[in-house]
VOBA-1610 file (N, C-alpha, C; in pm, whole numbers, padded with zeros to 5 digits, always signed):
BEGIN
Unk-03802+00632+01436Unk-03687+00684+01364Unk-03665+00601+01240Unk-03643+00666+01128Unk-03619+00600+01001Unk-03470+00602+00968Unk-03416+00486+00931Unk-03277+00479+00888Unk-03273+00503+00738Unk-03202+00607+00698Unk-03196+00642+00556Unk-03092+00560+00482Unk-02977+00546+00541Unk-02870+00469+00476Unk-02786+00403+00583Unk-02736+00288+00549Unk-02650+00215+00641Unk-02524+00177+00565Unk-02410+00188+00629Unk-02287+00152+00563Unk-02188+00097+00663Unk-02090+00023+00612Unk-01981-00027+00695Unk-01867+00073+00690Unk-01810+00103+00802Unk-01699+00196+00808Unk-01569+00117+00816Unk-01480+00140+00722Unk-01348+00078+00723Unk-01256+00165+00807Unk-01181+00104+00893Unk-01081+00177+00968Unk-00948+00158+00898Unk-00918+00247+00806Unk-00794+00240+00729Unk-00680+00304+00806Unk-00695+00431+00842Unk-00594+00499+00922Unk-00614+00462+01068Unk-00511+00408+01133Unk-00529+00358+01269Unk-00437+00425+01370Unk-00365+00526+01332Unk-00275+00593+01425Unk-00300+00742+01427Unk-00227+00810+01513Unk-00240+00955+01525Unk-00177+01028+01406Unk-00083+00963+01339Unk-00019+01027+01224Unk-00098+00996+01097Unk-00150+01099+01035Unk-00232+01082+00916Unk-00151+01045+00794Unk-00219+01003+00692Unk-00155+00963+00567Unk-00094+01083+00497Unk+00025+01065+00445Unk+00091+01164+00360Unk+00114+01098+00225Unk+00092+01173+00119Unk+00109+01117-00015Unk+00210+01198-00095Unk+00256+01137-00200Unk+00344+01201-00297Unk+00316+01136-00432Unk+00358+01199-00538Unk+00341+01139-00670Unk+00465+01057-00704Unk+00442+00939-00758Unk+00550+00852-00802Unk+00512+00786-00932Unk+00609+00728-01000Unk+00584+00660-01127Unk+00570+00511-01104Unk+00454+00458-01141Unk+00430+00314-01135Unk+00479+00256-01267Unk+00563+00154-01258Unk+00624+00095-01377Unk+00520+00029-01468Unk+00547+00034-01596Unk+00460-00025-01698Unk+00437-00173-01673Unk+00322-00221-01721Unk+00292-00363-01717Unk+00220-00407-01591Unk+00172-00313-01511Unk+00105-00348-01387Unk-00034-00287-01382Unk-00125-00358-01322Unk-00260-00308-01294Unk-00283-00337-01146Unk-00268-00234-01063Unk-00264-00251-00917Unk-00391-00201-00850Unk-00434-00274-00750Unk-00550-00232-00670Unk-00507-00125-00571Unk-00605-00055-00517Unk-00579+00041-00410Unk-00515-00032-00293Unk-00430+00039-00220Unk-00365-00011-00099Unk-00267-00126-00124Unk-00206-00127-00242Unk-00106-00228-00277Unk+00031-00181-00230Unk+00104-00261-00152Unk+00241-00225-00114Unk+00330-00222-00238Unk+00425-00130-00237Unk+00513-00112-00352Unk+00660-00113-00312Unk+00741-00174-00396Unk+00886-00162-00386Unk+00932-00073-00500Unk+01063-00051-00509Unk+01115+00034-00616Unk+01223-00040-00693Unk+01210-00038-00825Unk+01308-00099-00915Unk+01341+00004-01023Unk+01467+00036-01036Unk+01513+00130-01139Unk+01438+00263-01133Unk+01411+00311-01013Unk+01348+00442-00994Unk+01198+00446-01015Unk+01136+00330-01038Unk+00991+00323-01057Unk+00932+00227-00955Unk+00805+00249-00923Unk+00740+00166-00823Unk+00674+00044-00887Unk+00691-00069-00819Unk+00636-00198-00865Unk+00568-00266-00746Unk+00482-00359-00775Unk+00416-00435-00668Unk+00522-00501-00580Unk+00503-00488-00449Unk+00596-00546-00351Unk+00599-00697-00368Unk+00720-00752-00369Unk+00740-00896-00380Unk+00844-00936-00276Unk+00801-00993-00163Unk+00896-01024-00056Unk+01000-01129-00094Unk+00984-01196-00207Unk+01081-01297-00249Unk+01178-01244-00354Unk+01162-01119-00395Unk+01249-01061-00499Unk+01386-01026-00442Unk+01477-00988-00530Unk+01609-00942-00487Unk+01656-00825-00574Unk+01560-00752-00629Unk+01592-00641-00719Unk+01544-00505-00666Unk+01500-00500-00542Unk+01444-00378-00484Unk+01295-00391-00456Unk+01228-00479-00528Unk+01084-00498-00508Unk+01052-00562-00374Unk+01155-00620-00309Unk+01132-00688-00181Unk+01125-00592-00063Unk+01155-00464-00085Unk+01151-00364+00021Unk+01029-00275-00001Unk+00929-00287+00085Unk+00806-00207+00072Unk+00834-00065+00118Unk+00812+00032+00028Unk+00842+00171+00060Unk+00725+00267+00037Unk+00623+00225-00033Unk+00505+00307-00062Unk+00384+00214-00074Unk+00264+00276-00087Unk+00141+00202-00117Unk+00059+00285-00215Unk-00017+00216-00297Unk-00107+00289-00386Unk-00220+00349-00303Unk-00264+00467-00342Unk-00379+00531-00278Unk-00507+00473-00337Unk-00507+00460-00469Unk-00622+00409-00543Unk-00571+00309-00646Unk-00660+00248-00718Unk-00620+00156-00824Unk-00538+00233-00929Unk-00434+00167-00981Unk-00348+00228-01082Unk-00331+00128-01196Unk-00374+00169-01315Unk-00359+00084-01432Unk-00243+00137-01516Unk-00128+00073-01501Unk-00010+00109-01579Unk+00019+00001-01682Unk-00085-00076-01718Unk-00063-00186-01812Unk-00018-00136-01949Unk-00052-00012-01984Unk-00014+00042-02115Unk+00113+00125-02114Unk+00176+00144-01999Unk+00298+00223-01991Unk+00314+00282-01852Unk+00432+00335-01825Unk+00457+00399-01695Unk+00346+00501-01667Unk+00309+00512-01538Unk+00200+00603-01505Unk+00228+00675-01374Unk+00222+00808-01374Unk+00234+00880-01248Unk+00107+00859-01166Unk+00123+00846-01036Unk+00008+00821-00949Unk+00037+00872-00808Unk-00068+00910-00735Unk-00047+00946-00594Unk-00018+00818-00514Unk+00084+00825-00429Unk+00125+00710-00350Unk+00137+00750-00204Unk+00102+00658-00115Unk+00117+00681+00028Unk+00264+00668+00064Unk+00317+00773+00132Unk+00457+00768+00174Unk+00473+00759+00325Unk+00366+00787+00401Unk+00375+00776+00546Unk+00237+00770+00607Unk+00231+00723+00733Unk+00107+00712+00808Unk+00100+00577+00876Unk-00007+00558+00953Unk-00030+00431+01022Unk-00162+00373+00972Unk-00158+00246+00930Unk-00271+00187+00860Unk-00305+00047+00913Unk-00428+00008+00890Unk-00479-00123+00929Unk-00422-00230+00836Unk-00341-00322+00886Unk-00280-00424+00799Unk-00383-00518+00737Unk-00500-00529+00797Unk-00604-00616+00741Unk-00666-00558+00614Unk-00643-00429+00587Unk-00700-00366+00469Unk-00596-00341+00359Unk-00473-00383+00383Unk-00368-00373+00280Unk-00394-00482+00176Unk-00369-00451+00052Unk-00386-00546-00057Unk-00256-00626-00073Unk-00236-00722+00017Unk-00114-00803+00019Unk-00109-00897-00101Unk+00010-00927-00152Unk+00018-01024-00261Unk-00015-01165-00211Unk-00071-01245-00298Unk-00102-01384-00263Unk+00025-01454-00218Unk+00015-01530-00112Unk+00128-01607-00064Unk+00217-01536+00037Unk+00195-01406+00060Unk+00276-01334+00159Unk+00245-01390+00297Unk+00349-01421+00373Unk+00330-01478+00507Unk+00304-01367+00609Unk+00254-01406+00725Unk+00232-01309+00832Unk+00363-01240+00871Unk+00472-01315+00875Unk+00602-01258+00910Unk+00647-01157+00805Unk+00627-01188+00678Unk+00664-01095+00571Unk+00580-00968+00579Unk+00452-00983+00606Unk+00364-00866+00619Unk+00406-00780+00736Unk+00438-00842+00850Unk+00477-00767+00970Unk+00605-00688+00946Unk+00694-00740+00864Unk+00823-00675+00839Unk+00822-00585+00715Unk+00712-00581+00642Unk+00708-00515+00512Unk+00755-00370+00514Unk+00712-00290+00607Unk+00742-00147+00605Unk+00840-00104+00715Unk+00905-00199+00781Unk+01000-00166+00887Unk+01109-00076+00830Unk+01138+00032+00901Unk+01241+00126+00857Unk+01188+00237+00767Unk+01058+00237+00740Unk+00997+00342+00658Unk+00900+00421+00746Unk+00849+00533+00699Unk+00751+00608+00776Unk+00608+00552+00766Unk+00594+00433+00709Unk+00463+00366+00706Unk+00461+00263+00817Unk+00358+00270+00901Unk+00340+00175+01012Unk+00210+00100+00995Unk+00206-00021+01048Unk+00085-00103+01044Unk+00039-00128+01187Unk-00089-00108+01210Unk-00145-00126+01345Unk-00293-00159+01333Unk-00336-00262+01403Unk-00479-00296+01403Unk-00557-00185+01473Unk-00683-00166+01436Unk-00765-00066+01505Unk-00771-00093+01655Unk-00758+00009+01733Unk-00764-00006+01877Unk-00635-00058+01936Unk-00534-00082+01853Unk-00407-00140+01899Unk-00307-00039+01945
//
């Protein structure tokens, strides 16, 4: 038997509830990777910052794909619900395990390890 291609499979969705998306506006001045948690400030989405006090500290969405809003506000598809592997989330540097565990509490986004 010949192996034609080999690849690693990422387990992103880890629950029975599939991902749901919606379009939202990513605030200007950001260049975000896929799967970045987002908070909301002044009606626009910004990178989640657990140390902020302006709305960015509450994770409410995630980017589906990379979003380059460095040149201005940009509409983008955003994850609004589902269950996902926390090891594949693009967490900000310095976020603690406790902050990550509490990031989406109270939202329709859940975090669960594969097989958990």
